[in-house]
Structure formats: structure tokens, C-alpha cells
N, C-alpha and C positions, 0 to 999 in steps of 0.2 A: 184615890189610888194610886192613879196613871202619873201624879204630878209626885208622890214618892216615890216610884222607881225610878222615873228621872233625875230624882235627885241622887238617889244612890248609884245611878250609874254613872252619873257628873260625878260625883264622892270615889270610885270607883276609878275612872279616868284619872283623874286630881290623882292620887296616891302612887296611880301606874306610872305616871310621869314623874312622881316626885322620884319616886326609886329606881326609876331610870338614870334621873338627875341626880341621886347622892351615887348610885353602883357607875356608870359609863365611866370607861378607861380606866379604872382605878390603881389595876397593876400592883395591887397590893401594898400602896401606901398609904394606909387606913387614917393611920395616925395622925396626916397631914390633909388629907382628903377632907375626912368627914365632917372637920371643924369649920374648915373655909365653906367647903358647900351646905353646910348646916346652918351660916349664918344666913349665906345668899336664900337658901329657901323660907326661914324666919322673916328675911326681910319682904317676900315677895308674897307670902301670906298677911302680914301687916299691911303692905300697898296694897292688896288685892281685898280686903278686907274693907278698908277705907275709904279708898274710891267709889267699892258698889253703893257701901250702903250709904255714902255719903251722895252720891248721883240719886238712888229710886229713892230718896227722903226729898230732894232738891224738885225732881221731874212731880214728885206728890206735890208741895207747894205750891209748883207754880203752874199744873196740871198742863205738865206740855213733856212730851216723849222725847225731844231733840233738844233738848236744854241740860247743859250739866254746870257742877258748881263753877267750874275756870270761867267760866261767862264773869263773873264780878271781878277778875282780875287779879287772883290771887299768883298765877303762876308766873304774870308778866309783873309781877309784884318782886315773886323771889330773883327775878334772870336780873331784874334791875337792880337789886340788892347785890348782885355777884361784880354786876358789870362795874356796879359804885366805887366795890370797895380796891376793886382791881386799877380801876380810872385815877383813883385818888389817892392811894397809897400802894398800887404797885401790886404783882401778881405774888412779889415776895408773901407780903401781908397776908395776902389770904393764901397760901400754899402754907406757911409758918403758923396760921391761927388753927386752935386744937378742937379736934372735930365738935367738941362738944358746945365750944363757943362760936362755932357757924352755926348751929342747931337750934339754940337758943335763941341765939340774933334773928334768925331766918324765922323761927315760926311766932317771936315775938312780937317783929317787923309786921306779917301775913297778918297775924289775929288783931295789931291792933287797925292797921289800916280797915279791914272786916267790921271791926266793931265799933269807928270813927263813922263808917259807910251804914252799917244799920241805927246808932244813933241818931246822925241828921236825918237820915231820911223814913225812920220810923216815928218820928214826931211832925209828921206833914202828914194831913188827910188826906184822904184818897185813896190810891190805890197803888199804894206804896210799894209793894212786891214788883212791879214792873218796874216802874220808875226805878228802881233799886238797880232792872238788869240793866237799865238802859244807861243809867249810871256806870253801873258796872263795866259794859262794854268801853265807855268811854273814857274810863280808868286806866283800862288795859292798855287799850291804843295807847293811850300817850305815857305809858310805862312805856311801853315798847318802840315805843319812836324814840322814847331818849337814850333808851337803851342802845339802839342801832345807832344815833349818833354818835353817844361816847365807843364804840366799838370801831366803830369807822378810825378814831384817832385815837385807837390803841396800838402799840407798838404789834408786830405779827405776834410774837412771844406771849405775850400779856394775853393778845384774842386766842389764843391756844387752849389757855388755862382756861377763858370764860367760858367758849364754845363747851369744854368740859363739864360747863356746869348748866348749862344749856338743854343737857339730854338725861333720862334718866337713865341711874346704872347701880346695878346691885352686886358689883364686884369694891374690894377693899373695904367692907365694910365696918365702922369704928361699933366693936361692941357695947363700950358704954354706952352711943347713941341709939343703939336697935334698942336693948335693955330699960331707956326712956322712953323710946316711939313707943313700945308695948304696952308700959304703964301708961302711958298718956290718951293711947288709943282706948286702951282697957276704962279708965276714966271716965272718958266720953261716951262709949257705950253704955255704962253703967248708968250715966247722967241722962242718956238720953231713951232706956228700956221705961222708963214711966210714962213715956208721952208716945210709946209706939201702937198702943192699941189705939190712939186716937186715927192713924194714918187710914186705915182703909176707910172710916168715915170723911177723912179731908181731901180722898182721892177723886171724894161725892161733887167738890165742888165749894166751895166758901159758903153762900147761902146755904145749902142742904144740911153742912157740916154746922152751922150756927143751930137753924132750928133744930136739931138733933143733939144740940145743948153742949157743944165742943165748945171750948173759950178760945176760940180759933186764932186773936189777934195775940195771948199770950205764947201759945203753942208753936205759933210760926216764930215767934222771935228765938222761943228758946232750941228749936228744933233749931234756925239757923245759925243759932251761935256753935251746934253741935257740928254740923255741916261742914265749917269754916274753921275748925280747929283739926276736924279728921283733912283740911285737904293744905291744910299747914302742915301737920305732920309728915301725912305721906311726902309732900312736896320736899321740905328740907331734909328727907330722911336719903329719898334716892332718887330726886331730881321731876319736874314736871314732864307729865302723861295726861298729853291733854285730852287723845280721843279714848282713852282706856274705857272709862266709865258707861260713855253712847253707847259704845260699841257691847257692851258685855249687859248693859242693861235692857237695852231691846233686842238682843238674843234672848234674855229671859224673857221678857215678855211674850214673844212669838213662842218660844218653848215650852210653858207652864199653860196650861191650860185654867188659870184660877188667876186673880186679881187680888188673891190676901197676901198683905206684903209678909208676913213670913216665910211663904214659899216663894217670893217673886225674891226675896232677899238674899235668901237660902240660894237658890238656884244663879242671881248674880255674881253672888260671893264664889260660890262652886267654877263658874264660866271663868270668871276672872285668873283666878289660880289655875286654870286650864291654859290658856292664853297666856299666863306670865309665863308659868315654867314651860309650856312648849315652845314659845317665843326666846327664850333665854338659852334653850337646847339647841333652836335652829341660829341662834348668833354664835353661838361658841364653839359650835361643832358644824354646820355645812358653810357659814361666811368667816368663820376665825377670826369673829371680834371685829371683821372688817366694818362694822355697821354697829350699831345699837339698836338694842330693843325698841326703847320708844320712835326709832324714824320709821322700825316696821309697823309699828302699831296706830302708830299716826297716818301712815299711808294708807293702811288696809279703813281706819276709823273716818278717815278723811274720804274714802270712796263712798264707805256706807252712809256717811250723813248726807253727802252727795244726793244718794238712793234716797232717803227718808223725806228729804226737802222735795224732790222730785217725784217722791210717792205722794205727800200732801198733797202737793200745789193740783194733779189730776182727780185725788176726790174730793177738793174743794172746788 
């Protein structure tokens, strides 16, 4: 019952922040303001849901609360793709390319990379999930190195175009891309829902899950596909937000008194929405767009990640 009240309080806080975001400094220009802010709110709700669900599921599969899906290198692949387009064809190609084409290309490349990673590594014997993490980290570092090398050779004006793609942004959202993202995320969640019942058992570990009759290997593969799709869609829509999932999931674990996934995921989604809407308000009203939301979230999330590492080292 306490968790129900906590979820209600988080929901009320999220609705209050959304109401403030939609109406602050309206000045009566509602026909212009409401449609633009509504698109931002929809993007925030979509991104918060996708990142929250994918992070909690990924942490359950790896049985580790300080890991995130970004470790398999999807964020680095996204930045590499944007950098390569500007490096090879010029910034005019990227800026003139239709948002729908950019979105489809980014999602396609990230899902293809994740699919190839899963295919090759899950054909191996042994503990392939941690081997997947290791290879993902190596690939992410490799992609980041190539991106940095190409960025050093870019013209400063071209580099500014690439730099805009390196940070998450909820401004100037293309409605067609937003609708497509919502449809894709809903389809992934529907696909994932049938396996939702296994998560509480899988959190006990592979051996216990297998002993209790869970087809662990098959469910793991399906859930990893869903995780990759959710991360790819959210990254292609707004850009990389590295530490958001780590931050909100661990806050939810500590706030909720149960480890049942339907409660934890609901709390994580609501905390994510509060963080994104509140952070966007700070970016727009306090910093007047002099920084980006992802910079704030990565700064706070990075500090929290170091805290978790130090806490784990002390407890061990």
C-alpha cells in the first residue's frame, strides 16, 4: 500500500510539472505555444518510458544495478553515424536530409549493430551475456575513437552541426518522426508484455529461473531485442542520454519497498518523467538554453554512478 501512495505522489508531481511546463509564460499565445510544448511533452514521455523500461529490464537480465543498455555501444554508434555523414558528405547533406530519413537510418543502423552482436555472441557457449557486455564496451570505445578522430578533421562549422547531434534535445521535434516513434515504442512494449511475467523470477538469477521452469535463454534473447529497439528509438528521436536510466532506476529501487517489476518499472517511468520535465524547465527558465538537458543529467548521473561504485566497493 505504501508503494501505491508513492506512485500516486510521483504521478501527481509529474502532472504538476507538466502543467507548469505547458502554461508558464504563456502570455495568451496558446495557439502557438501549446502545440510546440505538447510535442516536447510527448517526446519526454516517450523517451522517459523507453529508457526506463529498457534499463530496468537490462539490469534484471544482467543481475546488476549499475549497468545500462548504453554499454553495448548504441549511443556511440549513433554519434559515429552522424559524424560519418558530415565527414563524408558535408554538413549540408545532414541538415538537408529529411528528419524521417535520418530517424530511419539511425534506428536501422543501431538495430542492425545490436542484431549482429546478439547473433554472433549468442551462438557461442558459456556465459554469453557478460561476454556481450565486454564486446559492447569495446565496440563503443572503438566507435567513439573513430568519431573523435573524424571530428578533429572537420571544419569548425561542420563540427558545430555534429556537436548538436551529440546531446539530447527536445526542441524542434518533427511530428511525423514523433508519431512513428510512439508507434514503434508501443509495438515493442506489446511484444515485451508477454514476457513481463518472467522478470520477477529472472531477477533471482539464471539457475533459480531455470529450476522454476523459465526458458531463460529464449526469454533473454527476446528481451534483449526489445531493449535494443527501445534504446535505438529514443536515441534516434532526441539523441543520447547516457546516465538517465542508471539514475532513475536506482532511485526507484531505493524508493520502492518491493522488487516486483510492475511497481519498480512504474516508479522508474514516473521518476524519469519528473527528471526530464523538471530538467527541461531548468534548461529553459534558469539557464535560458545556454546548456542542454543531457549535460545536466549526465553530470548528476555521473556523480551518482561514482557513488554507486564506491558503495559497492565498500560493501564488498
